[in-house]
C-alpha positions as CSV (number, residue, x, y, z in Angstrom):
1,M,121.3,-53.1,39.9
2,Q,121.1,-55.4,36.9
3,P,117.7,-56.1,35.3
4,V,115.9,-59.2,36.7
5,P,116.1,-62.1,34.2
6,A,112.6,-62.6,32.8
7,F,112.9,-66.4,32.8
8,A,114.0,-66.4,36.4
9,L,111.1,-64.2,37.4
10,E,108.6,-66.2,35.5
11,A,109.9,-69.5,37.0
12,L,109.5,-68.0,40.5
13,K,106.0,-66.8,39.8
14,Q,105.0,-70.2,38.5
15,S,106.4,-71.9,41.6
16,Y,104.2,-69.6,43.7
17,R,101.1,-70.1,41.6
18,S,101.4,-73.8,41.7
19,G,101.7,-73.9,45.5
20,A,105.3,-75.2,45.5
21,I,106.4,-72.3,47.7
22,S,104.5,-70.2,50.3
23,R,103.7,-66.5,49.8
24,R,106.4,-65.7,52.4
25,E,109.0,-67.9,50.5
26,F,108.0,-66.3,47.3
27,F,108.6,-62.8,48.7
28,Q,111.9,-63.8,50.2
29,K,113.1,-65.3,46.9
30,L,111.9,-62.4,45.0
31,A,113.7,-59.9,47.2
32,Y,116.9,-62.0,46.8
33,L,116.4,-62.1,43.0
34,T,115.9,-58.4,42.7
35,G,118.3,-57.3,45.4
36,S,115.6,-55.0,46.9
37,L,112.7,-55.5,49.3
38,V,111.1,-52.4,47.9
39,L,111.4,-53.6,44.3
40,A,110.1,-57.0,45.3
41,H,106.9,-55.4,46.8
42,E,106.5,-53.3,43.6
43,I,106.6,-56.4,41.5
44,M,104.1,-58.1,43.8
45,L,101.7,-55.2,43.4
46,T,102.1,-55.2,39.6
47,E,101.5,-58.9,39.4
48,G,98.5,-58.8,41.7
49,F,100.1,-60.9,44.4
50,A,100.1,-58.2,47.1
51,F,97.5,-57.6,49.8
52,E,95.8,-54.2,50.3
53,W,98.2,-53.1,53.1
54,E,101.0,-53.0,50.5
55,A,99.2,-50.4,48.5
56,Y,98.3,-48.5,51.6
57,D,101.6,-46.8,52.3
58,W,102.9,-46.2,55.8
59,P,103.0,-42.5,56.7
60,D,106.3,-40.6,56.8
61,P,108.1,-40.6,60.1
62,Q,107.0,-37.7,62.4
63,T,107.0,-36.7,66.0
64,Q,103.6,-35.8,67.5
65,T,101.9,-35.4,70.8
66,P,99.2,-37.9,71.7
67,K,96.3,-35.5,70.9
68,Q,97.8,-34.7,67.5
69,S,98.5,-38.3,66.9
70,I,95.0,-39.4,67.5
71,A,93.6,-36.8,65.1
72,A,96.1,-37.7,62.4
73,G,95.2,-41.4,62.7
74,E,91.6,-40.7,62.2
75,Q,92.3,-38.7,59.0
76,R,94.1,-41.7,57.5
77,R,91.1,-44.0,57.7
78,P,90.8,-46.2,54.5
79,A,87.4,-46.0,52.7
80,S,86.9,-49.7,53.3
81,V,87.1,-49.3,57.1
82,V,84.5,-48.1,59.6
83,T,85.7,-46.7,62.9
84,E,84.3,-45.5,66.1
85,W,85.2,-44.6,69.7
86,V,83.6,-47.0,72.2
87,K,83.7,-47.6,75.9
88,Y,83.5,-50.9,77.7
89,P,83.3,-51.9,81.4
90,S,86.4,-53.4,83.0
91,E,85.9,-53.7,86.8
92,E,83.4,-52.0,89.0
93,G,83.7,-48.3,88.6
94,V,86.2,-48.5,85.7
95,E,85.3,-47.8,82.1
96,V,87.9,-48.1,79.3
97,G,87.8,-46.0,76.2
98,A,88.9,-47.7,73.0
99,Y,89.2,-47.1,69.3
100,L,87.4,-49.7,67.1
101,A,88.0,-50.4,63.5
102,Q,86.2,-52.9,61.3
103,P,85.6,-53.8,57.7
104,Q,82.5,-52.3,56.0
105,V,81.2,-55.8,55.2
106,G,81.8,-59.4,56.1
107,A,80.5,-59.9,59.6
108,P,80.9,-61.8,61.8
109,F,84.6,-61.0,62.0
110,A,87.5,-62.5,63.8
111,A,88.8,-59.9,66.2
112,I,92.1,-58.6,67.6
113,V,92.9,-56.5,70.7
114,V,95.7,-54.1,69.9
115,I,97.8,-53.0,72.9
116,H,99.6,-49.7,72.6
117,E,103.2,-48.8,73.5
118,N,104.2,-46.9,76.6
119,R,103.1,-43.6,75.2
120,G,99.4,-44.4,75.1
121,L,96.9,-44.6,72.3
122,T,98.7,-42.8,69.5
123,E,98.4,-42.4,65.7
124,F,100.6,-45.5,65.2
125,V,98.2,-47.7,67.2
126,L,95.1,-46.3,65.4
127,D,96.8,-47.0,62.1
128,I,97.5,-50.6,63.1
129,A,93.9,-51.1,64.1
130,Q,92.8,-49.8,60.7
131,R,95.3,-52.1,59.0
132,W,93.8,-55.1,60.7
133,A,90.4,-54.0,59.5
134,T,91.7,-53.9,56.0
135,E,92.7,-57.5,56.5
136,G,89.2,-58.5,57.5
137,L,89.4,-58.4,61.3
138,L,87.6,-56.2,63.8
139,A,90.3,-54.4,65.8
140,L,89.9,-52.9,69.3
141,A,92.6,-50.7,70.6
142,P,91.9,-49.9,74.3
143,D,93.3,-46.8,75.9
144,F,95.0,-48.3,79.0
145,L,95.5,-44.7,80.3
146,S,91.7,-44.5,80.7
147,R,92.2,-45.1,84.4
148,L,94.2,-41.8,84.5
149,G,92.0,-39.7,82.3
150,G,92.9,-41.1,78.9
151,T,95.9,-40.6,76.6
152,A,94.4,-37.3,75.2
153,S,94.5,-35.8,78.7
154,F,98.3,-35.8,78.7
155,D,100.2,-32.9,77.2
156,S,103.1,-34.9,75.8
157,M,104.3,-38.4,75.1
158,D,106.8,-38.1,77.9
159,A,103.9,-37.3,80.3
160,A,101.9,-40.3,78.9
161,R,105.0,-42.5,79.5
162,E,105.1,-41.4,83.1
163,G,101.4,-42.3,83.3
164,I,102.0,-45.8,82.0
165,G,104.6,-46.2,84.7
166,R,101.9,-45.6,87.3
167,L,99.7,-48.4,86.0
168,Q,99.5,-51.7,87.9
169,R,99.8,-55.1,86.1
170,D,96.6,-56.4,87.7
171,G,94.6,-53.4,86.4
172,V,96.0,-53.8,82.9
173,M,95.1,-57.5,82.9
174,T,91.6,-56.7,84.2
175,D,91.2,-54.2,81.4
176,L,92.3,-56.8,78.8
177,H,89.9,-59.4,80.1
178,G,87.2,-56.7,79.9
179,A,88.2,-56.1,76.2
180,V,87.8,-59.7,75.4
181,R,84.4,-59.9,77.1
182,Y,83.3,-56.8,75.2
183,L,84.3,-58.4,71.9
184,Q,82.6,-61.7,72.8
185,S,79.4,-59.7,73.5
186,R,79.2,-58.3,70.0
187,P,77.1,-60.2,67.5
188,D,79.5,-59.2,64.7
189,V,82.5,-61.0,66.3
190,R,83.4,-64.7,66.2
191,R,83.8,-65.5,69.8
192,D,86.4,-68.2,69.3
193,K,88.6,-66.2,67.0
194,I,89.8,-63.3,69.2
195,G,93.5,-62.6,69.4
196,V,95.8,-60.1,71.0
197,S,98.8,-58.2,69.8
198,G,100.9,-55.3,71.2
199,F,104.0,-53.3,70.8
200,C,106.9,-52.6,73.2
201,W,105.1,-52.2,76.6
202,G,102.1,-53.6,74.8
203,G,104.2,-56.5,73.6
204,G,105.0,-57.4,77.2
205,Q,101.4,-57.2,78.2
206,T,100.5,-59.4,75.2
207,Y,102.9,-62.1,76.4
208,F,101.6,-61.9,79.9
209,F,98.0,-61.9,79.0
210,A,98.5,-65.1,76.9
211,T,99.4,-66.7,80.3
212,E,96.2,-65.5,81.9
213,S,93.5,-66.0,79.3
214,N,92.1,-69.2,77.8
215,A,89.8,-67.2,75.6
216,I,92.3,-65.9,73.0
217,A,93.1,-67.7,69.7
218,F,96.5,-66.2,69.1
219,A,99.1,-63.8,70.5
220,I,101.5,-61.5,68.7
221,P,104.0,-59.7,70.9
222,F,106.1,-57.2,69.1
223,Y,109.5,-56.8,70.8
224,G,107.9,-57.4,74.2
225,A,109.4,-58.7,77.4
226,A,108.5,-62.3,77.9
227,P,106.9,-63.5,81.2
228,P,108.9,-65.7,83.7
229,L,109.6,-69.2,82.4
230,E,107.3,-70.8,85.0
231,R,104.3,-68.9,83.5
232,L,104.9,-70.1,79.9
233,E,103.2,-73.4,80.7
234,Q,99.9,-71.5,81.1
235,I,99.9,-70.2,77.5
236,A,97.1,-72.0,75.6
237,C,97.3,-70.3,72.1
238,P,99.8,-70.1,69.3
239,V,102.3,-67.3,69.7
240,F,104.2,-65.3,66.9
241,A,106.9,-63.3,68.6
242,V,108.5,-60.4,66.6
243,Y,112.0,-59.3,67.6
244,A,114.3,-56.6,66.4
245,E,117.9,-57.6,65.6
246,D,119.4,-54.8,67.7
247,D,117.4,-54.9,71.0
248,P,119.7,-56.3,73.7
249,R,117.4,-55.9,76.7
250,I,114.4,-57.7,75.1
251,N,116.4,-60.2,73.2
252,A,118.4,-61.3,76.3
253,R,115.8,-64.0,77.0
254,M,114.4,-64.9,73.6
255,E,116.6,-68.1,73.3
256,E,115.5,-69.5,76.7
257,V,111.9,-68.6,76.0
258,E,111.9,-70.4,72.7
259,A,113.6,-73.4,74.2
260,R,111.0,-73.6,77.0
261,M,108.1,-73.2,74.6
262,R,109.5,-76.0,72.4
263,E,110.0,-78.2,75.5
264,L,106.4,-77.6,76.5
265,G,105.2,-78.4,73.0
266,K,103.5,-75.0,72.6
267,P,102.9,-73.6,69.0
268,Y,105.5,-70.9,68.9
269,T,107.1,-68.9,66.1
270,R,110.0,-66.4,66.6
271,R,111.2,-64.0,63.9
272,V,114.2,-61.6,64.2
273,Y,114.1,-58.9,61.6
274,P,117.6,-57.9,60.3
275,G,118.8,-54.4,60.5
276,T,116.1,-53.3,63.0
277,Q,116.0,-51.7,66.4
278,H,113.4,-51.8,69.1
279,A,110.1,-50.1,67.9
280,F,111.1,-50.6,64.2
281,M,107.4,-50.9,63.2
282,N,106.5,-47.4,64.5
283,F,106.6,-44.8,61.7
284,T,106.4,-42.0,64.3
285,A,109.8,-43.0,65.7
286,P,112.0,-41.7,62.8
287,N,115.3,-42.9,64.4
288,R,114.1,-46.5,64.7
289,Y,111.5,-47.0,62.1
290,N,112.5,-49.5,59.4
291,A,110.0,-49.2,56.5
292,E,111.2,-52.3,54.6
293,Q,111.2,-54.7,57.6
294,A,108.0,-53.3,58.9
295,R,106.3,-54.4,55.7
296,V,107.9,-57.8,55.9
297,A,106.9,-58.3,59.5
298,W,103.4,-57.2,58.7
299,A,103.2,-59.8,55.9
300,D,104.4,-62.5,58.3
301,V,102.0,-61.7,61.1
302,T,98.9,-61.4,58.8
303,A,99.7,-64.7,57.2
304,F,100.0,-66.3,60.7
305,V,96.6,-64.9,61.8
306,K,94.8,-65.9,58.6
307,Q,96.0,-69.4,59.0
308,I,94.5,-69.5,62.5
309,I,91.2,-67.8,61.7
310,G,90.7,-69.7,58.5
311,A,89.4,-66.7,56.6
312,T,90.4,-64.4,53.9
313,K,90.1,-60.6,53.8
314,A,86.5,-59.4,53.8
315,P,85.3,-58.3,50.3
């Protein structure tokens, strides 16, 4: 790779500083100029343009059981983040366990409910909750297997997946409504700035919950199955939908979903990340994890959220 011309780099930096281009455009142009997403991030760090998540490296891919994953996620906690395990009521007789991560200072916070994949509450999800906290949000990651004893009660991810298959949509939605009510009850949360995001199975639940709740400020489904077209009219918040390039089952409907959202006049953004497969954000899935595009997608969704909540990262 040839060295980056100093004049071209300086001109690009000046365009960004002056506001002529957005942060995302700056990164994309920088990646094109350098020929490397990784080098572009390194330059952004050096120049002071990067957010904290870019200095907080994603873990190496690894395969773990739910119990080991939860323990490992706790060990990764950044010093700027406070975490705890909480419980909240869902419906009569049902209590949901959840992992909560929040910034040390800056309350009241915007908040986000993080919905796990079909393997339950694993290290990856805990890490995502911690990452949102480094961005200034209070993050709540419910364990939707609580109805079956909790993720940690399963001996393997395969067993947890089977447990997810036994859950009913109505129960999941009830637990999500309970999560929003719990966040609204906290004095350190901005009641009108609560969003939801999820991955894989959780992405589908995110999409569906957006058709059920008028209390959420945004929805970010990561490679999640969209609800039927007739339900899209009920979505009342901006949606940022993340898709992998090589994900035929999920992508089969993304064109019609976008067309219908446009027709309805709903605020909707769709991004397809090149060279990626389903679950490309998950560092515990070594055959699918795409480190470079995971960073790009994270930059995109955090920028989307910060525009909506109108706040910068907590000091």
